[in-house]
All heavy atoms as a GROMACS GRO file, in nm:
protein
  607
    1MET      N    1   0.085  -0.117   0.000
    1MET     CA    2   0.000   0.000   0.000
    1MET      C    3   0.090   0.124   0.000
    1MET      O    4   0.203   0.119   0.043
    1MET     CB    5  -0.089  -0.004   0.124
    1MET     CG    6  -0.198   0.095   0.121
    1MET     SD    7  -0.309   0.055  -0.013
    1MET     CE    8  -0.440   0.161   0.022
    2TYR      N    9   0.038   0.233  -0.046
    2TYR     CA   10   0.114   0.357  -0.050
    2TYR      C   11   0.034   0.466   0.019
    2TYR      O   12  -0.088   0.462   0.025
    2TYR     CB   13   0.145   0.396  -0.195
    2TYR     CG   14   0.023   0.394  -0.285
    2TYR    CD1   15  -0.056   0.506  -0.299
    2TYR    CD2   16  -0.014   0.277  -0.351
    2TYR    CE1   17  -0.168   0.504  -0.378
    2TYR    CE2   18  -0.126   0.275  -0.431
    2TYR     CZ   19  -0.203   0.388  -0.444
    2TYR     OH   20  -0.315   0.386  -0.522
    3LYS      N   21   0.103   0.565   0.074
    3LYS     CA   22   0.035   0.671   0.149
    3LYS      C   23   0.016   0.799   0.068
    3LYS      O   24  -0.068   0.880   0.100
    3LYS     CB   25   0.107   0.701   0.279
    3LYS     CG   26   0.246   0.756   0.261
    3LYS     CD   27   0.313   0.783   0.392
    3LYS     CE   28   0.451   0.838   0.365
    3LYS     NZ   29   0.524   0.870   0.483
    4ASP      N   30   0.097   0.820  -0.038
    4ASP     CA   31   0.083   0.939  -0.121
    4ASP      C   32   0.140   0.912  -0.261
    4ASP      O   33   0.192   0.804  -0.287
    4ASP     CB   34   0.148   1.061  -0.056
    4ASP     CG   35   0.298   1.046  -0.034
    4ASP    OD1   36   0.361   0.957  -0.094
    4ASP    OD2   37   0.354   1.124   0.046
    5LEU      N   38   0.130   1.009  -0.349
    5LEU     CA   39   0.173   0.992  -0.487
    5LEU      C   40   0.324   0.965  -0.496
    5LEU      O   41   0.368   0.884  -0.577
    5LEU     CB   42   0.135   1.113  -0.571
    5LEU     CG   43   0.168   1.104  -0.720
    5LEU    CD1   44   0.101   0.982  -0.783
    5LEU    CD2   45   0.125   1.231  -0.792
    6ARG      N   46   0.403   1.031  -0.413
    6ARG     CA   47   0.548   1.007  -0.417
    6ARG      C   48   0.581   0.861  -0.387
    6ARG      O   49   0.665   0.800  -0.452
    6ARG     CB   50   0.619   1.099  -0.318
    6ARG     CG   51   0.626   1.242  -0.363
    6ARG     CD   52   0.704   1.326  -0.263
    6ARG     NE   53   0.701   1.463  -0.300
    6ARG     CZ   54   0.620   1.554  -0.248
    6ARG    NH1   55   0.536   1.521  -0.152
    6ARG    NH2   56   0.623   1.679  -0.289
    7GLU      N   57   0.516   0.805  -0.287
    7GLU     CA   58   0.539   0.665  -0.252
    7GLU      C   59   0.489   0.573  -0.364
    7GLU      O   60   0.553   0.472  -0.396
    7GLU     CB   61   0.470   0.632  -0.120
    7GLU     CG   62   0.511   0.498  -0.064
    7GLU     CD   63   0.456   0.476   0.074
    7GLU    OE1   64   0.491   0.555   0.165
    7GLU    OE2   65   0.378   0.381   0.091
    8PHE      N   66   0.377   0.607  -0.425
    8PHE     CA   67   0.325   0.529  -0.537
    8PHE      C   68   0.426   0.529  -0.652
    8PHE      O   69   0.455   0.425  -0.711
    8PHE     CB   70   0.190   0.585  -0.583
    8PHE     CG   71   0.132   0.514  -0.701
    8PHE    CD1   72   0.071   0.390  -0.687
    8PHE    CD2   73   0.137   0.570  -0.827
    8PHE    CE1   74   0.017   0.323  -0.797
    8PHE    CE2   75   0.083   0.506  -0.938
    8PHE     CZ   76   0.023   0.382  -0.922
    9ILE      N   77   0.480   0.645  -0.684
    9ILE     CA   78   0.580   0.655  -0.792
    9ILE      C   79   0.703   0.571  -0.757
    9ILE      O   80   0.758   0.503  -0.843
    9ILE     CB   81   0.617   0.802  -0.820
    9ILE    CG1   82   0.496   0.875  -0.881
    9ILE    CG2   83   0.738   0.811  -0.912
    9ILE    CD1   84   0.513   1.026  -0.892
   10ASP      N   85   0.747   0.573  -0.633
   10ASP     CA   86   0.861   0.491  -0.592
   10ASP      C   87   0.831   0.343  -0.614
   10ASP      O   88   0.917   0.267  -0.659
   10ASP     CB   89   0.895   0.514  -0.445
   10ASP     CG   90   0.965   0.647  -0.421
   10ASP    OD1   91   1.018   0.705  -0.520
   10ASP    OD2   92   0.966   0.693  -0.306
   11GLN      N   93   0.709   0.301  -0.587
   11GLN     CA   94   0.670   0.161  -0.608
   11GLN      C   95   0.664   0.129  -0.756
   11GLN      O   96   0.702   0.019  -0.797
   11GLN     CB   97   0.536   0.133  -0.542
   11GLN     CG   98   0.543   0.136  -0.391
   11GLN     CD   99   0.407   0.123  -0.326
   11GLN    OE1  100   0.304   0.124  -0.393
   11GLN    NE2  101   0.405   0.112  -0.195
   12VAL      N  102   0.620   0.222  -0.837
   12VAL     CA  103   0.612   0.201  -0.982
   12VAL      C  104   0.752   0.182  -1.040
   12VAL      O  105   0.770   0.110  -1.138
   12VAL     CB  106   0.539   0.318  -1.050
   12VAL    CG1  107   0.554   0.315  -1.200
   12VAL    CG2  108   0.392   0.317  -1.012
   13ARG      N  109   0.852   0.243  -0.981
   13ARG     CA  110   0.990   0.231  -1.029
   13ARG      C  111   1.054   0.098  -0.991
   13ARG      O  112   1.165   0.069  -1.031
   13ARG     CB  113   1.076   0.342  -0.969
   13ARG     CG  114   1.044   0.477  -1.019
   13ARG     CD  115   1.144   0.574  -0.962
   13ARG     NE  116   1.087   0.706  -0.953
   13ARG     CZ  117   1.143   0.806  -0.890
   13ARG    NH1  118   1.257   0.790  -0.828
   13ARG    NH2  119   1.087   0.925  -0.888
   14GLY      N  120   0.984   0.017  -0.916
   14GLY     CA  121   1.039  -0.108  -0.865
   14GLY      C  122   1.074  -0.208  -0.974
   14GLY      O  123   1.042  -0.190  -1.091
   15PRO      N  124   1.137  -0.318  -0.934
   15PRO     CA  125   1.179  -0.421  -1.030
   15PRO      C  126   1.062  -0.477  -1.110
   15PRO      O  127   0.956  -0.505  -1.055
   15PRO     CB  128   1.239  -0.530  -0.940
   15PRO     CG  129   1.261  -0.467  -0.808
   15PRO     CD  130   1.169  -0.351  -0.798
   16GLY      N  131   1.081  -0.488  -1.239
   16GLY     CA  132   0.978  -0.544  -1.327
   16GLY      C  133   0.865  -0.450  -1.361
   16GLY      O  134   0.776  -0.484  -1.437
   17ALA      N  135   0.866  -0.330  -1.306
   17ALA     CA  136   0.759  -0.235  -1.332
   17ALA      C  137   0.782  -0.164  -1.465
   17ALA      O  138   0.896  -0.145  -1.507
   17ALA     CB  139   0.750  -0.133  -1.219
   18ARG      N  140   0.674  -0.125  -1.530
   18ARG     CA  141   0.682  -0.050  -1.656
   18ARG      C  142   0.678   0.098  -1.621
   18ARG      O  143   0.575   0.150  -1.580
   18ARG     CB  144   0.565  -0.087  -1.747
   18ARG     CG  145   0.565  -0.232  -1.788
   18ARG     CD  146   0.658  -0.261  -1.903
   18ARG     NE  147   0.610  -0.184  -2.019
   18ARG     CZ  148   0.691  -0.133  -2.110
   18ARG    NH1  149   0.818  -0.152  -2.105
   18ARG    NH2  150   0.642  -0.066  -2.212
   19TYR      N  151   0.792   0.166  -1.638
   19TYR     CA  152   0.807   0.304  -1.597
   19TYR      C  153   0.908   0.372  -1.689
   19TYR      O  154   1.008   0.311  -1.728
   19TYR     CB  155   0.857   0.308  -1.452
   19TYR     CG  156   0.913   0.441  -1.407
   19TYR    CD1  157   0.830   0.542  -1.364
   19TYR    CD2  158   1.050   0.465  -1.409
   19TYR    CE1  159   0.881   0.663  -1.322
   19TYR    CE2  160   1.102   0.586  -1.368
   19TYR     CZ  161   1.017   0.685  -1.325
   19TYR     OH  162   1.067   0.806  -1.284
   20ALA      N  163   0.883   0.497  -1.724
   20ALA     CA  164   0.980   0.574  -1.802
   20ALA      C  165   0.986   0.716  -1.750
   20ALA      O  166   0.882   0.776  -1.718
   20ALA     CB  167   0.942   0.574  -1.950
   21ARG      N  168   1.105   0.769  -1.741
   21ARG     CA  169   1.126   0.909  -1.702
   21ARG      C  170   1.165   0.984  -1.829
   21ARG      O  171   1.258   0.944  -1.901
   21ARG     CB  172   1.237   0.918  -1.598
   21ARG     CG  173   1.261   1.057  -1.549
   21ARG     CD  174   1.380   1.057  -1.455
   21ARG     NE  175   1.404   1.191  -1.409
   21ARG     CZ  176   1.389   1.229  -1.283
   21ARG    NH1  177   1.353   1.143  -1.192
   21ARG    NH2  178   1.411   1.354  -1.250
   22ILE      N  179   1.096   1.094  -1.855
   22ILE     CA  180   1.119   1.171  -1.977
   22ILE      C  181   1.155   1.314  -1.937
   22ILE      O  182   1.080   1.378  -1.864
   22ILE     CB  183   0.993   1.170  -2.067
   22ILE    CG1  184   0.961   1.026  -2.104
   22ILE    CG2  185   1.014   1.256  -2.190
   22ILE    CD1  186   0.826   1.006  -2.164
   23GLU      N  187   1.268   1.362  -1.986
   23GLU     CA  188   1.312   1.497  -1.952
   23GLU      C  189   1.309   1.587  -2.075
   23GLU      O  190   1.340   1.545  -2.185
   23GLU     CB  191   1.454   1.492  -1.895
   23GLU     CG  192   1.460   1.416  -1.765
   23GLU     CD  193   1.576   1.459  -1.678
   23GLU    OE1  194   1.639   1.562  -1.707
   23GLU    OE2  195   1.600   1.389  -1.579
   24GLY      N  196   1.267   1.712  -2.051
   24GLY     CA  197   1.273   1.814  -2.155
   24GLY      C  198   1.156   1.816  -2.251
   24GLY      O  199   1.166   1.875  -2.358
   25ALA      N  200   1.044   1.755  -2.217
   25ALA     CA  201   0.927   1.755  -2.306
   25ALA      C  202   0.856   1.891  -2.303
   25ALA      O  203   0.853   1.958  -2.201
   25ALA     CB  204   0.830   1.645  -2.268
   26ASP      N  205   0.798   1.928  -2.413
   26ASP     CA  206   0.721   2.051  -2.425
   26ASP      C  207   0.576   2.020  -2.388
   26ASP      O  208   0.514   1.933  -2.450
   26ASP     CB  209   0.729   2.104  -2.567
   26ASP     CG  210   0.668   2.242  -2.581
   26ASP    OD1  211   0.551   2.260  -2.540
   26ASP    OD2  212   0.736   2.330  -2.635
   27PRO      N  213   0.519   2.091  -2.290
   27PRO     CA  214   0.383   2.061  -2.248
   27PRO      C  215   0.277   2.092  -2.354
   27PRO      O  216   0.170   2.032  -2.356
   27PRO     CB  217   0.362   2.148  -2.124
   27PRO     CG  218   0.459   2.259  -2.138
   27PRO     CD  219   0.577   2.201  -2.213
   28ARG      N  220   0.306   2.182  -2.446
   28ARG     CA  221   0.207   2.216  -2.548
   28ARG      C  222   0.208   2.120  -2.665
   28ARG      O  223   0.106   2.100  -2.730
   28ARG     CB  224   0.230   2.359  -2.599
   28ARG     CG  225   0.211   2.464  -2.492
   28ARG     CD  226   0.227   2.603  -2.546
   28ARG     NE  227   0.344   2.613  -2.634
   28ARG     CZ  228   0.361   2.707  -2.725
   28ARG    NH1  229   0.271   2.799  -2.742
   28ARG    NH2  230   0.471   2.710  -2.799
   29PHE      N  231   0.322   2.061  -2.695
   29PHE     CA  232   0.333   1.982  -2.817
   29PHE      C  233   0.370   1.836  -2.798
   29PHE      O  234   0.356   1.757  -2.891
   29PHE     CB  235   0.437   2.046  -2.911
   29PHE     CG  236   0.407   2.189  -2.944
   29PHE    CD1  237   0.490   2.289  -2.899
   29PHE    CD2  238   0.296   2.222  -3.019
   29PHE    CE1  239   0.464   2.423  -2.930
   29PHE    CE2  240   0.268   2.354  -3.051
   29PHE     CZ  241   0.352   2.454  -3.006
   30GLU      N  242   0.420   1.799  -2.681
   30GLU     CA  243   0.473   1.663  -2.667
   30GLU      C  244   0.409   1.578  -2.557
   30GLU      O  245   0.388   1.459  -2.578
   30GLU     CB  246   0.625   1.668  -2.642
   30GLU     CG  247   0.699   1.730  -2.759
   30GLU     CD  248   0.846   1.750  -2.731
   30GLU    OE1  249   0.882   1.796  -2.621
   30GLU    OE2  250   0.925   1.717  -2.820
   31ILE      N  251   0.383   1.634  -2.441
   31ILE     CA  252   0.340   1.552  -2.328
   31ILE      C  253   0.211   1.476  -2.357
   31ILE      O  254   0.201   1.356  -2.331
   31ILE     CB  255   0.329   1.636  -2.199
   31ILE    CG1  256   0.471   1.679  -2.157
   31ILE    CG2  257   0.260   1.558  -2.087
   31ILE    CD1  258   0.477   1.769  -2.036
   32GLY      N  259   0.112   1.541  -2.414
   32GLY     CA  260  -0.014   1.474  -2.446
   32GLY      C  261   0.003   1.362  -2.546
   32GLY      O  262  -0.050   1.251  -2.527
   33GLY      N  263   0.079   1.387  -2.650
   33GLY     CA  264   0.102   1.286  -2.753
   33GLY      C  265   0.181   1.167  -2.702
   33GLY      O  266   0.146   1.052  -2.730
   34ILE      N  267   0.286   1.194  -2.626
   34ILE     CA  268   0.367   1.086  -2.570
   34ILE      C  269   0.282   1.001  -2.476
   34ILE      O  270   0.287   0.878  -2.478
   34ILE     CB  271   0.491   1.142  -2.498
   34ILE    CG1  272   0.586   1.206  -2.600
   34ILE    CG2  273   0.561   1.033  -2.417
   34ILE    CD1  274   0.698   1.289  -2.538
   35THR      N  275   0.202   1.066  -2.394
   35THR     CA  276   0.114   0.996  -2.300
   35THR      C  277   0.015   0.906  -2.374
   35THR      O  278  -0.005   0.790  -2.338
   35THR     CB  279   0.038   1.097  -2.210
   35THR    OG1  280   0.135   1.168  -2.132
   35THR    CG2  281  -0.060   1.028  -2.120
   36GLU      N  282  -0.047   0.961  -2.478
   36GLU     CA  283  -0.147   0.886  -2.554
   36GLU      C  284  -0.086   0.765  -2.625
   36GLU      O  285  -0.141   0.655  -2.623
   36GLU     CB  286  -0.218   0.976  -2.653
   36GLU     CG  287  -0.336   0.909  -2.719
   36GLU     CD  288  -0.421   1.006  -2.798
   36GLU    OE1  289  -0.416   1.127  -2.771
   36GLU    OE2  290  -0.494   0.958  -2.886
   37VAL      N  291   0.029   0.784  -2.686
   37VAL     CA  292   0.095   0.673  -2.756
   37VAL      C  293   0.134   0.564  -2.656
   37VAL      O  294   0.110   0.445  -2.678
   37VAL     CB  295   0.218   0.721  -2.835
   37VAL    CG1  296   0.303   0.605  -2.883
   37VAL    CG2  297   0.174   0.807  -2.952
   38ALA      N  298   0.191   0.602  -2.544
   38ALA     CA  299   0.232   0.504  -2.442
   38ALA      C  300   0.111   0.430  -2.385
   38ALA      O  301   0.118   0.311  -2.358
   38ALA     CB  302   0.310   0.573  -2.330
   39ALA      N  303  -0.001   0.499  -2.367
   39ALA     CA  304  -0.121   0.436  -2.313
   39ALA      C  305  -0.176   0.330  -2.407
   39ALA      O  306  -0.241   0.235  -2.363
   39ALA     CB  307  -0.228   0.542  -2.285
   40GLY      N  308  -0.149   0.343  -2.535
   40GLY     CA  309  -0.196   0.247  -2.633
   40GLY      C  310  -0.111   0.122  -2.645
   40GLY      O  311  -0.148   0.027  -2.715
   41LEU      N  312   0.003   0.118  -2.577
   41LEU     CA  313   0.089   0.001  -2.582
   41LEU      C  314   0.029  -0.113  -2.499
   41LEU      O  315  -0.046  -0.089  -2.403
   41LEU     CB  316   0.229   0.035  -2.528
   41LEU     CG  317   0.306   0.141  -2.607
   41LEU    CD1  318   0.436   0.177  -2.536
   41LEU    CD2  319   0.333   0.093  -2.749
   42ALA      N  320   0.062  -0.235  -2.533
   42ALA     CA  321   0.006  -0.353  -2.465
   42ALA      C  322   0.028  -0.348  -2.315
   42ALA      O  323  -0.062  -0.377  -2.237
   42ALA     CB  324   0.066  -0.479  -2.524
   43ASP      N  325   0.147  -0.313  -2.271
   43ASP     CA  326   0.177  -0.301  -2.128
   43ASP      C  327   0.224  -0.158  -2.103
   43ASP      O  328   0.342  -0.133  -2.080
   43ASP     CB  329   0.282  -0.403  -2.088
   43ASP     CG  330   0.300  -0.413  -1.937
   43ASP    OD1  331   0.210  -0.367  -1.864
   43ASP    OD2  332   0.402  -0.465  -1.893
   44ALA      N  333   0.131  -0.066  -2.109
   44ALA     CA  334   0.161   0.078  -2.105
   44ALA      C  335   0.244   0.117  -1.984
   44ALA      O  336   0.206   0.087  -1.871
   44ALA     CB  337   0.031   0.156  -2.106
   45PRO      N  338   0.355   0.186  -2.007
   45PRO     CA  339   0.436   0.231  -1.894
   45PRO      C  340   0.378   0.356  -1.828
   45PRO      O  341   0.311   0.436  -1.893
   45PRO     CB  342   0.570   0.264  -1.958
   45PRO     CG  343   0.534   0.307  -2.096
   45PRO     CD  344   0.417   0.220  -2.135
   46ALA      N  345   0.403   0.370  -1.699
   46ALA     CA  346   0.375   0.496  -1.632
   46ALA      C  347   0.484   0.593  -1.676
   46ALA      O  348   0.598   0.552  -1.702
   46ALA     CB  349   0.380   0.478  -1.481
   47LEU      N  350   0.451   0.719  -1.689
   47LEU     CA  351   0.546   0.818  -1.738
   47LEU      C  352   0.564   0.931  -1.637
   47LEU      O  353   0.465   0.986  -1.588
   47LEU     CB  354   0.497   0.878  -1.870
   47LEU     CG  355   0.468   0.780  -1.983
   47LEU    CD1  356   0.406   0.854  -2.101
   47LEU    CD2  357   0.592   0.705  -2.024
   48LEU      N  358   0.688   0.965  -1.609
   48LEU     CA  359   0.718   1.079  -1.523
   48LEU      C  360   0.794   1.181  -1.607
   48LEU      O  361   0.906   1.154  -1.652
   48LEU     CB  362   0.802   1.037  -1.403
   48LEU     CG  363   0.837   1.149  -1.305
   48LEU    CD1  364   0.709   1.203  -1.239
   48LEU    CD2  365   0.933   1.100  -1.199
   49PHE      N  366   0.731   1.294  -1.632
   49PHE     CA  367   0.793   1.402  -1.710
   49PHE      C  368   0.862   1.497  -1.613
   49PHE      O  369   0.801   1.544  -1.517
   49PHE     CB  370   0.687   1.478  -1.790
   49PHE     CG  371   0.625   1.396  -1.899
   49PHE    CD1  372   0.511   1.320  -1.876
   49PHE    CD2  373   0.680   1.393  -2.026
   49PHE    CE1  374   0.453   1.244  -1.977
   49PHE    CE2  375   0.624   1.318  -2.128
   49PHE     CZ  376   0.510   1.244  -2.103
   50ASP      N  377   0.988   1.527  -1.640
   50ASP     CA  378   1.066   1.618  -1.556
   50ASP      C  379   1.140   1.715  -1.647
   50ASP      O  380   1.153   1.692  -1.767
   50ASP     CB  381   1.164   1.538  -1.470
   50ASP     CG  382   1.209   1.615  -1.347
   50ASP    OD1  383   1.174   1.734  -1.333
   50ASP    OD2  384   1.280   1.557  -1.265
   51ALA      N  385   1.190   1.822  -1.591
   51ALA     CA  386   1.260   1.926  -1.667
   51ALA      C  387   1.172   1.970  -1.784
   51ALA      O  388   1.216   1.980  -1.898
   51ALA     CB  389   1.396   1.876  -1.716
   52ILE      N  390   1.048   1.996  -1.755
   52ILE     CA  391   0.949   2.033  -1.856
   52ILE      C  392   0.979   2.173  -1.911
   52ILE      O  393   1.009   2.265  -1.834
   52ILE     CB  394   0.807   2.026  -1.796
   52ILE    CG1  395   0.779   1.883  -1.750
   52ILE    CG2  396   0.702   2.076  -1.893
   52ILE    CD1  397   0.656   1.870  -1.661
   53VAL      N  398   0.974   2.185  -2.041
   53VAL     CA  399   1.001   2.313  -2.108
   53VAL      C  400   0.913   2.423  -2.048
   53VAL      O  401   0.793   2.406  -2.030
   53VAL     CB  402   0.977   2.300  -2.260
   53VAL    CG1  403   0.988   2.435  -2.329
   53VAL    CG2  404   1.073   2.200  -2.321
   54SER      N  405   0.974   2.536  -2.016
   54SER     CA  406   0.909   2.657  -1.963
   54SER      C  407   0.862   2.645  -1.818
   54SER      O  408   0.789   2.732  -1.770
   54SER     CB  409   0.790   2.700  -2.050
   54SER     OG  410   0.833   2.727  -2.181
   55PHE      N  411   0.900   2.539  -1.747
   55PHE     CA  412   0.867   2.525  -1.606
   55PHE      C  413   0.995   2.510  -1.526
   55PHE      O  414   1.094   2.456  -1.575
   55PHE     CB  415   0.776   2.403  -1.582
   55PHE     CG  416   0.636   2.424  -1.629
   55PHE    CD1  417   0.601   2.400  -1.761
   55PHE    CD2  418   0.538   2.471  -1.543
   55PHE    CE1  419   0.472   2.421  -1.806
   55PHE    CE2  420   0.408   2.492  -1.587
   55PHE     CZ  421   0.376   2.467  -1.719
   56ARG      N  422   0.992   2.553  -1.401
   56ARG     CA  423   1.111   2.542  -1.318
   56ARG      C  424   1.139   2.395  -1.287
   56ARG      O  425   1.049   2.313  -1.283
   56ARG     CB  426   1.099   2.624  -1.190
   56ARG     CG  427   0.992   2.577  -1.095
   56ARG     CD  428   0.994   2.659  -0.965
   56ARG     NE  429   0.873   2.643  -0.889
   56ARG     CZ  430   0.836   2.532  -0.826
   56ARG    NH1  431   0.910   2.425  -0.831
   56ARG    NH2  432   0.724   2.527  -0.758
   57ARG      N  433   1.265   2.364  -1.268
   57ARG     CA  434   1.308   2.228  -1.234
   57ARG      C  435   1.236   2.182  -1.108
   57ARG      O  436   1.221   2.259  -1.013
   57ARG     CB  437   1.459   2.226  -1.213
   57ARG     CG  438   1.515   2.090  -1.192
   57ARG     CD  439   1.550   2.029  -1.324
   57ARG     NE  440   1.609   1.898  -1.302
   57ARG     CZ  441   1.620   1.808  -1.395
   57ARG    NH1  442   1.581   1.836  -1.517
   57ARG    NH2  443   1.672   1.692  -1.371
   58GLY      N  444   1.189   2.061  -1.107
   58GLY     CA  445   1.117   2.009  -0.992
   58GLY      C  446   0.967   2.001  -1.015
   58GLY      O  447   0.897   1.927  -0.947
   59PHE      N  448   0.915   2.077  -1.111
   59PHE     CA  449   0.774   2.066  -1.149
   59PHE      C  450   0.764   1.945  -1.241
   59PHE      O  451   0.828   1.940  -1.345
   59PHE     CB  452   0.728   2.193  -1.221
   59PHE     CG  453   0.583   2.189  -1.260
   59PHE    CD1  454   0.486   2.229  -1.170
   59PHE    CD2  455   0.544   2.144  -1.385
   59PHE    CE1  456   0.351   2.224  -1.205
   59PHE    CE2  457   0.411   2.138  -1.421
   59PHE     CZ  458   0.315   2.179  -1.331
   60ARG      N  459   0.688   1.845  -1.199
   60ARG     CA  460   0.681   1.720  -1.275
   60ARG      C  461   0.536   1.683  -1.304
   60ARG      O  462   0.444   1.727  -1.236
   60ARG     CB  463   0.748   1.607  -1.198
   60ARG     CG  464   0.893   1.636  -1.170
   60ARG     CD  465   0.961   1.527  -1.096
   60ARG     NE  466   0.907   1.518  -0.961
   60ARG     CZ  467   0.939   1.424  -0.874
   60ARG    NH1  468   1.024   1.331  -0.906
   60ARG    NH2  469   0.886   1.423  -0.755
   61ILE      N  470   0.518   1.602  -1.406
   61ILE     CA  471   0.386   1.549  -1.442
   61ILE      C  472   0.397   1.398  -1.448
   61ILE      O  473   0.488   1.344  -1.511
   61ILE     CB  474   0.339   1.605  -1.578
   61ILE    CG1  475   0.322   1.757  -1.571
   61ILE    CG2  476   0.208   1.538  -1.620
   61ILE    CD1  477   0.290   1.822  -1.704
   62PHE      N  478   0.303   1.329  -1.382
   62PHE     CA  479   0.301   1.183  -1.380
   62PHE      C  480   0.175   1.138  -1.454
   62PHE      O  481   0.064   1.177  -1.419
   62PHE     CB  482   0.298   1.134  -1.235
   62PHE     CG  483   0.307   0.986  -1.220
   62PHE    CD1  484   0.418   0.916  -1.264
   62PHE    CD2  485   0.206   0.916  -1.158
   62PHE    CE1  486   0.427   0.778  -1.248
   62PHE    CE2  487   0.214   0.779  -1.141
   62PHE     CZ  488   0.325   0.710  -1.186
   63THR      N  489   0.193   1.058  -1.560
   63THR     CA  490   0.078   1.014  -1.640
   63THR      C  491   0.076   0.862  -1.651
   63THR      O  492   0.173   0.794  -1.617
   63THR     CB  493   0.080   1.074  -1.782
   63THR    OG1  494   0.193   1.023  -1.853
   63THR    CG2  495   0.085   1.225  -1.779
   64ASN      N  496  -0.035   0.811  -1.701
   64ASN     CA  497  -0.055   0.667  -1.721
   64ASN      C  498  -0.040   0.588  -1.591
   64ASN      O  499   0.006   0.475  -1.591
   64ASN     CB  500   0.039   0.612  -1.829
   64ASN     CG  501   0.006   0.664  -1.966
   64ASN    OD1  502  -0.099   0.723  -1.988
   64ASN    ND2  503   0.095   0.644  -2.060
   65ALA      N  504  -0.083   0.648  -1.483
   65ALA     CA  505  -0.070   0.584  -1.352
   65ALA      C  506  -0.153   0.456  -1.343
   65ALA      O  507  -0.114   0.363  -1.274
   65ALA     CB  508  -0.112   0.681  -1.242
   66THR      N  509  -0.266   0.450  -1.412
   66THR     CA  510  -0.354   0.334  -1.398
   66THR      C  511  -0.384   0.266  -1.531
   66THR      O  512  -0.484   0.197  -1.545
   66THR     CB  513  -0.487   0.374  -1.331
   66THR    OG1  514  -0.550   0.475  -1.408
   66THR    CG2  515  -0.464   0.423  -1.189
   67THR      N  516  -0.297   0.280  -1.629
   67THR     CA  517  -0.320   0.215  -1.758
   67THR      C  518  -0.278   0.068  -1.757
   67THR      O  519  -0.305  -0.005  -1.850
   67THR     CB  520  -0.243   0.286  -1.871
   67THR    OG1  521  -0.105   0.294  -1.834
   67THR    CG2  522  -0.298   0.425  -1.897
   68ASN      N  523  -0.215   0.026  -1.652
   68ASN     CA  524  -0.168  -0.110  -1.636
   68ASN      C  525  -0.250  -0.175  -1.523
   68ASN      O  526  -0.265  -0.116  -1.417
   68ASN     CB  527  -0.020  -0.105  -1.600
   68ASN     CG  528   0.040  -0.237  -1.566
   68ASN    OD1  529   0.000  -0.299  -1.469
   68ASN    ND2  530   0.137  -0.279  -1.644
   69PRO      N  531  -0.305  -0.294  -1.542
   69PRO     CA  532  -0.388  -0.357  -1.438
   69PRO      C  533  -0.319  -0.369  -1.303
   69PRO      O  534  -0.381  -0.351  -1.199
   69PRO     CB  535  -0.419  -0.496  -1.495
   69PRO     CG  536  -0.405  -0.481  -1.642
   69PRO     CD  537  -0.297  -0.378  -1.662
   70GLN      N  538  -0.189  -0.396  -1.304
   70GLN     CA  539  -0.116  -0.408  -1.178
   70GLN      C  540  -0.115  -0.275  -1.102
   70GLN      O  541  -0.134  -0.271  -0.982
   70GLN     CB  542   0.027  -0.454  -1.204
   70GLN     CG  543   0.106  -0.478  -1.076
   70GLN     CD  544   0.249  -0.518  -1.104
   70GLN    OE1  545   0.300  -0.493  -1.212
   70GLN    NE2  546   0.314  -0.579  -1.007
   71ARG      N  547  -0.092  -0.163  -1.173
   71ARG     CA  548  -0.091  -0.032  -1.107
   71ARG      C  549  -0.230   0.012  -1.068
   71ARG      O  550  -0.248   0.084  -0.970
   71ARG     CB  551  -0.028   0.072  -1.200
   71ARG     CG  552   0.121   0.058  -1.214
   71ARG     CD  553   0.180   0.179  -1.283
   71ARG     NE  554   0.120   0.208  -1.412
   71ARG     CZ  555   0.165   0.161  -1.527
   71ARG    NH1  556   0.269   0.081  -1.531
   71ARG    NH2  557   0.106   0.192  -1.641
   72ALA      N  558  -0.330  -0.030  -1.144
   72ALA     CA  559  -0.467   0.014  -1.117
   72ALA      C  560  -0.520  -0.044  -0.985
   72ALA      O  561  -0.605   0.016  -0.920
   72ALA     CB  562  -0.559  -0.025  -1.232
   73ARG      N  563  -0.471  -0.161  -0.949
   73ARG     CA  564  -0.512  -0.221  -0.822
   73ARG      C  565  -0.450  -0.146  -0.707
   73ARG      O  566  -0.330  -0.133  -0.697
   73ARG     CB  567  -0.463  -0.367  -0.818
   73ARG     CG  568  -0.567  -0.467  -0.850
   73ARG     CD  569  -0.524  -0.611  -0.820
   73ARG     NE  570  -0.386  -0.636  -0.786
   73ARG     CZ  571  -0.296  -0.688  -0.869
   73ARG    NH1  572  -0.328  -0.718  -0.993
   73ARG    NH2  573  -0.174  -0.711  -0.828
   74ALA      N  574  -0.532  -0.098  -0.617
   74ALA     CA  575  -0.480  -0.028  -0.500
   74ALA      C  576  -0.400  -0.125  -0.414
   74ALA      O  577  -0.442  -0.236  -0.388
   74ALA     CB  578  -0.595   0.030  -0.418
   75GLY      N  579  -0.283  -0.082  -0.373
   75GLY     CA  580  -0.198  -0.164  -0.287
   75GLY      C  581  -0.133  -0.280  -0.358
   75GLY      O  582  -0.099  -0.380  -0.297
   76ALA      N  583  -0.113  -0.269  -0.489
   76ALA     CA  584  -0.060  -0.379  -0.568
   76ALA      C  585   0.078  -0.423  -0.522
   76ALA      O  586   0.115  -0.538  -0.543
   76ALA     CB  587  -0.056  -0.340  -0.715
   77TRP      N  588   0.154  -0.334  -0.460
   77TRP     CA  589   0.290  -0.370  -0.422
   77TRP      C  590   0.306  -0.389  -0.272
   77TRP      O  591   0.414  -0.396  -0.223
   77TRP     CB  592   0.386  -0.261  -0.469
   77TRP     CG  593   0.389  -0.252  -0.617
   77TRP    CD1  594   0.462  -0.330  -0.701
   77TRP    CD2  595   0.315  -0.163  -0.700
   77TRP    NE1  596   0.437  -0.294  -0.831
   77TRP    CE2  597   0.348  -0.192  -0.833
   77TRP    CE3  598   0.223  -0.062  -0.674
   77TRP    CZ2  599   0.293  -0.124  -0.940
   77TRP    CZ3  600   0.168   0.005  -0.780
   77TRP    CH2  601   0.203  -0.026  -0.912
   78SER      N  602   0.196  -0.398  -0.200
   78SER     CA  603   0.210  -0.412  -0.054
   78SER      C  604   0.231  -0.556  -0.014
   78SER      O  605   0.213  -0.647  -0.088
   78SER     CB  606   0.086  -0.357   0.016
   78SER     OG  607  -0.031  -0.425  -0.028
   0.00000   0.00000   0.00000
């Protein structure tokens, strides 16, 4: 089980998990498209966007959190 989004993201990064970190994406032209394409994959990875164009470092976007049955189940890693 996880207590907040940060802990959930840490669990998603675990062994065998489908996860990708993407740096430098443009929120107007890339984040939506990348998210949609990844969601359509058979085992869609969760995506963590960091170093987003025009935003200060540390502002992040987490997408596709529940596109995978294992992640969609609450407490899947407890």
